[in-house]
ZATIVEX-497378 format. One record per residue (C-alpha): residue in one letter; x negated, y, z. Coordinates in Angstrom, 2 decimals. Layout:
N
r residu = a&xx = X&yy = Y&zz = Z
...
//
This chain:
361
r residu = m&xx = -100.18&yy = -206.66&zz = -52.57
r residu = i&xx = -97.07&yy = -206.75&zz = -50.51
r residu = r&xx = -94.82&yy = -210.13&zz = -51.54
r residu = r&xx = -91.06&yy = -210.04&zz = -51.79
r residu = s&xx = -89.24&yy = -213.04&zz = -49.49
r residu = r&xx = -87.67&yy = -215.53&zz = -51.24
r residu = r&xx = -83.56&yy = -215.30&zz = -50.67
r residu = i&xx = -82.54&yy = -218.62&zz = -50.06
r residu = p&xx = -78.41&yy = -219.39&zz = -51.12
r residu = c&xx = -76.35&yy = -219.85&zz = -48.04
r residu = r&xx = -74.55&yy = -223.04&zz = -48.44
r residu = t&xx = -71.71&yy = -222.00&zz = -46.05
r residu = s&xx = -68.22&yy = -221.58&zz = -46.51
r residu = h&xx = -67.19&yy = -217.40&zz = -47.08
r residu = i&xx = -65.76&yy = -217.62&zz = -43.44
r residu = t&xx = -68.43&yy = -216.18&zz = -41.42
r residu = a&xx = -69.60&yy = -218.62&zz = -38.44
r residu = i&xx = -69.94&yy = -216.60&zz = -35.45
r residu = p&xx = -72.73&yy = -218.19&zz = -33.14
r residu = p&xx = -71.29&yy = -220.11&zz = -29.62
r residu = h&xx = -72.87&yy = -217.03&zz = -27.32
r residu = h&xx = -71.80&yy = -214.49&zz = -28.75
r residu = n&xx = -68.07&yy = -216.24&zz = -29.56
r residu = p&xx = -66.16&yy = -214.68&zz = -26.36
r residu = n&xx = -63.54&yy = -217.91&zz = -26.35
r residu = f&xx = -66.46&yy = -220.02&zz = -26.67
r residu = r&xx = -66.66&yy = -220.76&zz = -22.59
r residu = n&xx = -62.60&yy = -220.69&zz = -22.21
r residu = p&xx = -61.62&yy = -223.93&zz = -23.59
r residu = r&xx = -58.18&yy = -223.45&zz = -23.13
r residu = n&xx = -58.62&yy = -220.52&zz = -25.77
r residu = a&xx = -61.04&yy = -223.26&zz = -27.43
r residu = l&xx = -57.67&yy = -225.76&zz = -27.62
r residu = s&xx = -55.31&yy = -222.84&zz = -29.08
r residu = l&xx = -58.18&yy = -222.11&zz = -31.81
r residu = k&xx = -57.95&yy = -225.81&zz = -32.85
r residu = t&xx = -54.04&yy = -225.80&zz = -32.53
r residu = v&xx = -53.90&yy = -222.64&zz = -34.84
r residu = a&xx = -56.29&yy = -223.93&zz = -36.92
r residu = t&xx = -54.70&yy = -227.32&zz = -37.54
r residu = s&xx = -50.95&yy = -225.70&zz = -38.31
r residu = v&xx = -52.65&yy = -223.45&zz = -40.91
r residu = t&xx = -54.10&yy = -226.47&zz = -42.38
r residu = t&xx = -51.00&yy = -228.35&zz = -42.42
r residu = r&xx = -48.94&yy = -225.80&zz = -43.94
r residu = a&xx = -51.17&yy = -225.12&zz = -46.91
r residu = e&xx = -49.44&yy = -224.53&zz = -50.29
r residu = p&xx = -49.45&yy = -227.08&zz = -52.65
r residu = a&xx = -52.14&yy = -227.47&zz = -54.76
r residu = i&xx = -51.35&yy = -225.91&zz = -58.69
r residu = g&xx = -49.91&yy = -228.22&zz = -61.20
r residu = t&xx = -48.38&yy = -230.43&zz = -58.23
r residu = k&xx = -44.71&yy = -231.36&zz = -57.93
r residu = t&xx = -42.29&yy = -231.91&zz = -55.03
r residu = a&xx = -40.28&yy = -234.45&zz = -55.27
r residu = a&xx = -36.74&yy = -233.40&zz = -54.93
r residu = p&xx = -34.05&yy = -236.22&zz = -52.78
r residu = a&xx = -32.33&yy = -238.47&zz = -55.35
r residu = r&xx = -28.62&yy = -237.49&zz = -55.75
r residu = p&xx = -26.61&yy = -240.94&zz = -55.19
r residu = s&xx = -24.65&yy = -242.05&zz = -58.13
r residu = l&xx = -21.11&yy = -242.35&zz = -58.02
r residu = l&xx = -20.50&yy = -245.71&zz = -57.35
r residu = a&xx = -23.12&yy = -245.22&zz = -54.46
r residu = d&xx = -20.65&yy = -242.52&zz = -52.91
r residu = y&xx = -17.43&yy = -244.50&zz = -53.74
r residu = a&xx = -19.36&yy = -247.48&zz = -51.79
r residu = t&xx = -19.82&yy = -245.02&zz = -48.94
r residu = l&xx = -15.82&yy = -243.58&zz = -49.31
r residu = f&xx = -14.62&yy = -247.37&zz = -49.15
r residu = k&xx = -16.24&yy = -247.55&zz = -45.94
r residu = p&xx = -17.17&yy = -251.53&zz = -46.51
r residu = r&xx = -17.95&yy = -252.28&zz = -43.10
r residu = v&xx = -14.90&yy = -251.45&zz = -41.55
r residu = s&xx = -12.98&yy = -252.74&zz = -44.64
r residu = l&xx = -14.88&yy = -255.90&zz = -43.99
r residu = m&xx = -13.56&yy = -256.27&zz = -40.69
r residu = v&xx = -10.26&yy = -255.94&zz = -42.06
r residu = l&xx = -9.77&yy = -258.11&zz = -44.51
r residu = i&xx = -12.25&yy = -261.02&zz = -42.11
r residu = t&xx = -9.22&yy = -260.00&zz = -39.22
r residu = a&xx = -6.39&yy = -260.01&zz = -42.22
r residu = a&xx = -7.46&yy = -263.61&zz = -43.56
r residu = g&xx = -7.17&yy = -264.80&zz = -40.05
r residu = g&xx = -3.83&yy = -263.88&zz = -39.51
r residu = f&xx = -2.91&yy = -265.59&zz = -42.76
r residu = y&xx = -4.76&yy = -268.90&zz = -42.10
r residu = l&xx = -3.02&yy = -269.18&zz = -39.25
r residu = g&xx = -0.06&yy = -268.98&zz = -40.68
r residu = s&xx = -0.28&yy = -271.05&zz = -43.29
r residu = l&xx = -1.04&yy = -273.33&zz = -40.96
r residu = r&xx = 2.03&yy = -273.19&zz = -39.31
r residu = s&xx = 4.19&yy = -273.48&zz = -42.18
r residu = g&xx = 2.74&yy = -276.75&zz = -43.29
r residu = i&xx = 0.30&yy = -275.44&zz = -46.39
r residu = s&xx = -3.13&yy = -274.93&zz = -47.42
r residu = p&xx = -4.40&yy = -271.83&zz = -46.60
r residu = f&xx = -6.87&yy = -272.13&zz = -49.40
r residu = n&xx = -4.03&yy = -270.79&zz = -52.03
r residu = i&xx = -3.74&yy = -268.13&zz = -54.46
r residu = g&xx = -1.60&yy = -266.37&zz = -51.81
r residu = a&xx = -4.42&yy = -265.69&zz = -49.93
r residu = l&xx = -6.28&yy = -264.01&zz = -52.41
r residu = q&xx = -3.64&yy = -261.88&zz = -53.22
r residu = a&xx = -2.91&yy = -260.87&zz = -50.16
r residu = l&xx = -6.36&yy = -259.94&zz = -49.36
r residu = i&xx = -6.84&yy = -258.22&zz = -52.44
r residu = g&xx = -3.66&yy = -255.90&zz = -51.59
r residu = i&xx = -4.83&yy = -255.56&zz = -47.94
r residu = a&xx = -8.71&yy = -254.32&zz = -49.44
r residu = i&xx = -6.89&yy = -251.89&zz = -51.80
r residu = v&xx = -4.72&yy = -250.28&zz = -49.39
r residu = t&xx = -7.47&yy = -250.28&zz = -46.60
r residu = i&xx = -10.08&yy = -248.54&zz = -48.96
r residu = g&xx = -7.20&yy = -245.76&zz = -49.77
r residu = s&xx = -7.13&yy = -244.98&zz = -46.54
r residu = s&xx = -10.62&yy = -244.67&zz = -45.69
r residu = v&xx = -10.74&yy = -242.05&zz = -48.48
r residu = l&xx = -7.81&yy = -240.15&zz = -47.22
r residu = n&xx = -9.18&yy = -239.96&zz = -43.73
r residu = q&xx = -12.52&yy = -238.77&zz = -45.48
r residu = a&xx = -10.39&yy = -235.92&zz = -47.42
r residu = l&xx = -9.38&yy = -235.24&zz = -44.24
r residu = e&xx = -12.25&yy = -234.83&zz = -42.32
r residu = r&xx = -14.33&yy = -233.44&zz = -44.93
r residu = r&xx = -14.98&yy = -230.20&zz = -43.28
r residu = t&xx = -15.56&yy = -231.96&zz = -39.54
r residu = d&xx = -18.16&yy = -234.52&zz = -41.22
r residu = t&xx = -20.32&yy = -232.00&zz = -42.05
r residu = l&xx = -20.69&yy = -230.68&zz = -38.17
r residu = m&xx = -21.88&yy = -234.43&zz = -37.08
r residu = r&xx = -25.40&yy = -235.86&zz = -38.52
r residu = r&xx = -23.96&yy = -239.54&zz = -38.55
r residu = t&xx = -21.32&yy = -238.14&zz = -41.60
r residu = a&xx = -22.77&yy = -234.92&zz = -42.99
r residu = t&xx = -24.04&yy = -236.83&zz = -46.12
r residu = r&xx = -20.42&yy = -238.67&zz = -47.04
r residu = p&xx = -20.01&yy = -237.57&zz = -50.68
r residu = m&xx = -16.82&yy = -235.29&zz = -49.75
r residu = a&xx = -18.57&yy = -233.77&zz = -46.86
r residu = a&xx = -21.76&yy = -233.00&zz = -49.16
r residu = g&xx = -19.36&yy = -231.70&zz = -51.99
r residu = r&xx = -20.46&yy = -234.32&zz = -54.66
r residu = i&xx = -16.53&yy = -235.46&zz = -54.99
r residu = g&xx = -14.13&yy = -232.68&zz = -54.76
r residu = l&xx = -10.65&yy = -232.84&zz = -52.64
r residu = a&xx = -8.70&yy = -233.48&zz = -55.61
r residu = h&xx = -10.89&yy = -236.63&zz = -56.66
r residu = g&xx = -10.74&yy = -238.26&zz = -52.95
r residu = l&xx = -6.53&yy = -237.00&zz = -52.60
r residu = v&xx = -5.91&yy = -238.90&zz = -55.80
r residu = l&xx = -8.49&yy = -242.00&zz = -55.43
r residu = g&xx = -6.65&yy = -242.39&zz = -52.11
r residu = f&xx = -2.69&yy = -241.98&zz = -52.59
r residu = a&xx = -3.08&yy = -243.79&zz = -55.92
r residu = a&xx = -4.95&yy = -247.10&zz = -53.82
r residu = i&xx = -2.63&yy = -246.78&zz = -51.16
r residu = f&xx = 0.50&yy = -246.39&zz = -53.35
r residu = l&xx = -0.64&yy = -249.84&zz = -55.56
r residu = g&xx = -1.77&yy = -251.57&zz = -53.02
r residu = s&xx = 1.04&yy = -251.76&zz = -51.17
r residu = l&xx = 3.60&yy = -252.05&zz = -54.01
r residu = y&xx = 0.89&yy = -254.97&zz = -55.05
r residu = l&xx = 1.33&yy = -256.39&zz = -51.82
r residu = a&xx = 5.39&yy = -256.13&zz = -51.77
r residu = h&xx = 5.66&yy = -257.83&zz = -54.98
r residu = e&xx = 2.99&yy = -260.67&zz = -54.88
r residu = t&xx = 3.89&yy = -261.39&zz = -51.07
r residu = n&xx = 6.95&yy = -260.50&zz = -49.53
r residu = v&xx = 8.65&yy = -256.97&zz = -49.14
r residu = l&xx = 7.80&yy = -256.71&zz = -45.26
r residu = t&xx = 4.05&yy = -257.70&zz = -45.63
r residu = g&xx = 4.11&yy = -254.41&zz = -48.39
r residu = t&xx = 5.45&yy = -252.43&zz = -45.99
r residu = l&xx = 3.68&yy = -252.85&zz = -42.83
r residu = t&xx = 0.67&yy = -252.53&zz = -44.68
r residu = l&xx = 2.31&yy = -249.02&zz = -45.52
r residu = l&xx = 3.52&yy = -247.83&zz = -42.15
r residu = t&xx = -0.41&yy = -248.99&zz = -41.00
r residu = a&xx = -1.88&yy = -246.86&zz = -43.84
r residu = v&xx = 0.51&yy = -244.14&zz = -43.15
r residu = s&xx = -0.24&yy = -244.22&zz = -39.35
r residu = y&xx = -3.81&yy = -243.97&zz = -39.28
r residu = v&xx = -4.41&yy = -240.88&zz = -42.16
r residu = a&xx = -1.17&yy = -239.07&zz = -41.12
r residu = i&xx = -1.30&yy = -239.39&zz = -36.92
r residu = y&xx = -4.46&yy = -241.12&zz = -35.79
r residu = t&xx = -6.39&yy = -238.39&zz = -38.00
r residu = p&xx = -4.99&yy = -235.16&zz = -37.07
r residu = l&xx = -4.70&yy = -236.12&zz = -33.43
r residu = k&xx = -8.66&yy = -236.96&zz = -33.12
r residu = r&xx = -8.86&yy = -232.91&zz = -33.10
r residu = v&xx = -5.74&yy = -232.71&zz = -30.55
r residu = t&xx = -6.07&yy = -234.65&zz = -27.77
r residu = t&xx = -7.73&yy = -237.85&zz = -26.58
r residu = i&xx = -4.69&yy = -239.75&zz = -26.77
r residu = n&xx = -5.60&yy = -240.58&zz = -29.86
r residu = t&xx = -7.90&yy = -243.27&zz = -29.19
r residu = f&xx = -4.65&yy = -245.23&zz = -27.81
r residu = i&xx = -2.29&yy = -244.38&zz = -30.69
r residu = g&xx = -5.49&yy = -245.16&zz = -33.57
r residu = a&xx = -5.34&yy = -249.12&zz = -32.29
r residu = f&xx = -2.20&yy = -249.38&zz = -32.94
r residu = p&xx = -2.86&yy = -249.20&zz = -37.15
r residu = g&xx = -6.22&yy = -250.88&zz = -36.10
r residu = a&xx = -4.79&yy = -254.00&zz = -34.76
r residu = l&xx = -2.20&yy = -254.63&zz = -37.59
r residu = p&xx = -4.18&yy = -256.38&zz = -40.24
r residu = p&xx = -3.92&yy = -260.06&zz = -38.19
r residu = l&xx = 0.00&yy = -259.78&zz = -38.24
r residu = i&xx = -0.23&yy = -258.38&zz = -41.41
r residu = g&xx = -2.35&yy = -261.55&zz = -42.57
r residu = w&xx = 0.40&yy = -263.49&zz = -41.02
r residu = t&xx = 3.58&yy = -262.18&zz = -42.27
r residu = a&xx = 1.37&yy = -262.55&zz = -45.89
r residu = a&xx = 1.55&yy = -266.10&zz = -44.98
r residu = r&xx = 5.59&yy = -266.48&zz = -43.22
r residu = g&xx = 7.07&yy = -263.75&zz = -44.61
r residu = i&xx = 8.64&yy = -262.58&zz = -40.70
r residu = i&xx = 7.11&yy = -261.43&zz = -37.68
r residu = e&xx = 6.79&yy = -264.31&zz = -34.88
r residu = w&xx = 4.99&yy = -264.53&zz = -31.73
r residu = p&xx = 1.93&yy = -265.97&zz = -32.51
r residu = g&xx = 1.69&yy = -263.61&zz = -34.91
r residu = v&xx = 2.18&yy = -260.71&zz = -31.97
r residu = a&xx = -0.50&yy = -262.23&zz = -30.11
r residu = l&xx = -3.26&yy = -261.68&zz = -32.87
r residu = f&xx = -2.29&yy = -258.06&zz = -32.76
r residu = a&xx = -2.63&yy = -257.92&zz = -29.13
r residu = i&xx = -6.08&yy = -259.32&zz = -28.83
r residu = l&xx = -7.03&yy = -256.85&zz = -31.32
r residu = f&xx = -5.10&yy = -254.12&zz = -29.64
r residu = v&xx = -6.87&yy = -254.31&zz = -26.83
r residu = w&xx = -10.35&yy = -255.65&zz = -28.37
r residu = q&xx = -10.70&yy = -252.06&zz = -29.28
r residu = f&xx = -10.98&yy = -250.11&zz = -26.35
r residu = p&xx = -14.29&yy = -251.13&zz = -25.03
r residu = h&xx = -15.43&yy = -251.08&zz = -28.41
r residu = f&xx = -14.07&yy = -247.36&zz = -29.27
r residu = m&xx = -15.55&yy = -246.32&zz = -26.14
r residu = a&xx = -18.90&yy = -247.95&zz = -26.92
r residu = i&xx = -19.20&yy = -246.02&zz = -29.96
r residu = g&xx = -17.88&yy = -242.55&zz = -28.32
r residu = w&xx = -20.70&yy = -243.03&zz = -25.84
r residu = m&xx = -23.26&yy = -243.40&zz = -28.54
r residu = y&xx = -22.26&yy = -240.52&zz = -30.88
r residu = r&xx = -20.72&yy = -238.05&zz = -27.95
r residu = e&xx = -22.68&yy = -235.19&zz = -28.78
r residu = d&xx = -22.08&yy = -235.62&zz = -32.13
r residu = y&xx = -18.09&yy = -235.88&zz = -31.71
r residu = a&xx = -18.59&yy = -232.78&zz = -29.15
r residu = r&xx = -19.96&yy = -230.58&zz = -31.58
r residu = a&xx = -17.35&yy = -231.60&zz = -34.34
r residu = g&xx = -14.44&yy = -230.80&zz = -32.09
r residu = i&xx = -13.11&yy = -234.41&zz = -31.77
r residu = k&xx = -11.38&yy = -234.84&zz = -28.49
r residu = l&xx = -12.29&yy = -238.41&zz = -26.88
r residu = t&xx = -12.87&yy = -239.73&zz = -23.64
r residu = a&xx = -16.75&yy = -239.53&zz = -23.89
r residu = t&xx = -16.49&yy = -235.81&zz = -24.80
r residu = q&xx = -14.51&yy = -234.88&zz = -22.22
r residu = i&xx = -16.48&yy = -232.04&zz = -19.52
r residu = p&xx = -18.07&yy = -232.84&zz = -17.08
r residu = a&xx = -20.17&yy = -235.53&zz = -18.21
r residu = k&xx = -20.05&yy = -237.77&zz = -14.86
r residu = g&xx = -16.00&yy = -237.41&zz = -15.12
r residu = a&xx = -16.20&yy = -238.55&zz = -18.75
r residu = a&xx = -18.09&yy = -241.63&zz = -17.79
r residu = q&xx = -15.87&yy = -242.52&zz = -15.07
r residu = m&xx = -12.49&yy = -242.49&zz = -17.52
r residu = a&xx = -14.79&yy = -244.34&zz = -20.04
r residu = v&xx = -15.84&yy = -246.96&zz = -17.99
r residu = a&xx = -12.51&yy = -247.46&zz = -16.72
r residu = q&xx = -10.33&yy = -247.74&zz = -19.84
r residu = a&xx = -13.02&yy = -250.12&zz = -21.12
r residu = l&xx = -13.24&yy = -252.57&zz = -18.13
r residu = f&xx = -9.36&yy = -252.27&zz = -18.17
r residu = y&xx = -9.12&yy = -253.81&zz = -21.36
r residu = a&xx = -11.98&yy = -256.60&zz = -20.97
r residu = v&xx = -10.17&yy = -257.99&zz = -18.20
r residu = l&xx = -7.44&yy = -257.94&zz = -20.10
r residu = m&xx = -8.81&yy = -259.39&zz = -23.04
r residu = i&xx = -8.89&yy = -262.90&zz = -20.35
r residu = p&xx = -5.42&yy = -263.97&zz = -20.61
r residu = v&xx = -4.41&yy = -261.67&zz = -23.78
r residu = a&xx = -7.05&yy = -263.86&zz = -25.61
r residu = l&xx = -5.27&yy = -267.29&zz = -24.31
r residu = w&xx = -1.96&yy = -266.53&zz = -25.24
r residu = p&xx = -2.31&yy = -267.97&zz = -28.62
r residu = v&xx = -3.16&yy = -270.99&zz = -26.66
r residu = a&xx = 0.53&yy = -270.74&zz = -24.25
r residu = l&xx = 2.28&yy = -270.06&zz = -27.94
r residu = g&xx = 0.79&yy = -273.69&zz = -29.12
r residu = t&xx = -1.16&yy = -271.91&zz = -31.80
r residu = t&xx = -4.16&yy = -273.22&zz = -30.94
r residu = g&xx = -5.24&yy = -276.42&zz = -28.48
r residu = f&xx = -7.52&yy = -276.44&zz = -24.99
r residu = i&xx = -11.01&yy = -276.40&zz = -26.91
r residu = y&xx = -10.08&yy = -272.60&zz = -27.95
r residu = a&xx = -9.01&yy = -271.98&zz = -24.59
r residu = a&xx = -12.68&yy = -273.07&zz = -23.34
r residu = v&xx = -14.73&yy = -270.73&zz = -26.11
r residu = a&xx = -12.07&yy = -267.75&zz = -25.49
r residu = t&xx = -12.65&yy = -267.79&zz = -21.97
r residu = i&xx = -16.22&yy = -267.90&zz = -22.55
r residu = l&xx = -16.13&yy = -265.57&zz = -24.67
r residu = s&xx = -13.86&yy = -263.03&zz = -22.44
r residu = i&xx = -16.18&yy = -263.50&zz = -19.83
r residu = y&xx = -19.39&yy = -262.59&zz = -21.51
r residu = y&xx = -17.24&yy = -259.17&zz = -23.51
r residu = l&xx = -16.66&yy = -258.76&zz = -20.04
r residu = g&xx = -20.25&yy = -259.12&zz = -18.87
r residu = y&xx = -21.11&yy = -255.97&zz = -21.87
r residu = t&xx = -18.34&yy = -253.67&zz = -20.12
r residu = l&xx = -19.86&yy = -254.04&zz = -16.96
r residu = r&xx = -23.00&yy = -253.29&zz = -18.45
r residu = f&xx = -21.56&yy = -250.59&zz = -19.66
r residu = a&xx = -20.24&yy = -249.43&zz = -16.70
r residu = r&xx = -24.21&yy = -248.23&zz = -15.19
r residu = i&xx = -23.72&yy = -244.93&zz = -17.57
r residu = l&xx = -22.49&yy = -243.71&zz = -14.30
r residu = r&xx = -25.87&yy = -243.86&zz = -13.06
r residu = d&xx = -26.83&yy = -241.08&zz = -15.12
r residu = p&xx = -24.42&yy = -240.14&zz = -17.92
r residu = v&xx = -26.95&yy = -237.71&zz = -20.27
r residu = s&xx = -29.93&yy = -240.20&zz = -20.05
r residu = e&xx = -30.83&yy = -242.18&zz = -23.39
r residu = i&xx = -30.29&yy = -245.11&zz = -21.05
r residu = s&xx = -26.47&yy = -245.00&zz = -21.13
r residu = r&xx = -26.58&yy = -244.90&zz = -24.99
r residu = i&xx = -28.43&yy = -248.15&zz = -25.02
r residu = y&xx = -25.98&yy = -249.44&zz = -22.58
r residu = a&xx = -22.69&yy = -248.13&zz = -25.05
r residu = r&xx = -25.33&yy = -249.50&zz = -27.96
r residu = d&xx = -25.43&yy = -253.08&zz = -26.50
r residu = l&xx = -21.53&yy = -253.34&zz = -25.50
r residu = l&xx = -20.94&yy = -252.19&zz = -29.32
r residu = r&xx = -22.88&yy = -255.06&zz = -30.77
r residu = a&xx = -21.37&yy = -257.35&zz = -28.48
r residu = s&xx = -18.03&yy = -256.20&zz = -29.51
r residu = v&xx = -18.62&yy = -256.79&zz = -33.18
r residu = i&xx = -20.01&yy = -260.33&zz = -32.29
r residu = f&xx = -16.89&yy = -261.82&zz = -29.94
r residu = l&xx = -13.98&yy = -260.85&zz = -32.19
r residu = p&xx = -15.54&yy = -263.00&zz = -34.98
r residu = l&xx = -16.50&yy = -265.52&zz = -33.15
r residu = l&xx = -13.02&yy = -265.44&zz = -31.19
r residu = l&xx = -11.19&yy = -265.89&zz = -34.75
r residu = i&xx = -13.44&yy = -268.75&zz = -35.85
r residu = a&xx = -13.06&yy = -270.82&zz = -32.71
r residu = m&xx = -9.32&yy = -269.71&zz = -32.90
r residu = m&xx = -9.03&yy = -271.34&zz = -37.05
r residu = l&xx = -11.15&yy = -274.55&zz = -36.23
r residu = d&xx = -8.83&yy = -275.80&zz = -33.26
r residu = a&xx = -5.45&yy = -274.36&zz = -34.83
r residu = k&xx = -2.95&yy = -277.09&zz = -34.97
r residu = g&xx = -1.25&yy = -277.78&zz = -38.15
r residu = r&xx = -2.34&yy = -279.73&zz = -41.20
r residu = l&xx = -4.69&yy = -278.39&zz = -42.74
r residu = l&xx = -3.99&yy = -279.28&zz = -46.48
r residu = f&xx = -6.58&yy = -278.67&zz = -49.82
//
């Protein structure tokens, strides 16, 4: 009698396993590693299971897009410096800085600042698409149209300036309008033409505290000019740090900055020279309000310490000369940027706390 062999069902997968001694890659660790890598890559690229849905990125709301257009951090810095100017101007006039005029001035300045930011992004919508940090902005991404942005920006600048002229004085409204025009119509286009744009852009960037002063006093005076000078000088180490942090992005978009010049070694030398020059200049400029009788000797001591602190971080920024293209150079630039953002509000607070004049409530 012939017995039939009993077949045992195979529980292995449909892929036939090759015995190790018949596998040509078995004794070659390099080939075995490559096979493992291929297997892993195939696994990670597997199609999603049937019935599952991949979540699409959520589209930002119109309110969120407006918040991006309005550049809240930049606008906040403008309002802080303008408020400092209004506060000091009010004390010089012998009136309380805590009045309805302060609120009216800040509202008008905020509206014009918002309009300037919107028009800036309208002009740079194509350039923004070339930079990682700005590619998702609403106008660059096409979520807000050009006509929408232009109407919003022009309306904000015109209405804000008109409001300031009516509620404060004509000089303040005119200065604010000139600030917006020079920022949008002169500084923004020059960014793609010449590195001098940084110097030109420092003028509208330094006007907010002077505007705050004229909103309280109605005239341009030397203490207001001193506030303008402090902000003007402060911007250069601040700008050099930002430019160096994002130099690749700016170069990709064709924006002309000191940091984007070629070769990198020469760009680093020019950026460091400018940052150090203005950081040293900050020491006497920060003390100018003392000479004008706007503040006292407590402010003088604090301003000296803060200015030396700012200079110290600028000297640290000079280390980018060792290896301009390394990642550590961006760390030095980032640290200087943080120091600049800390320095300015502390200086203004010290100036306001030690300001000469009657503080009335």
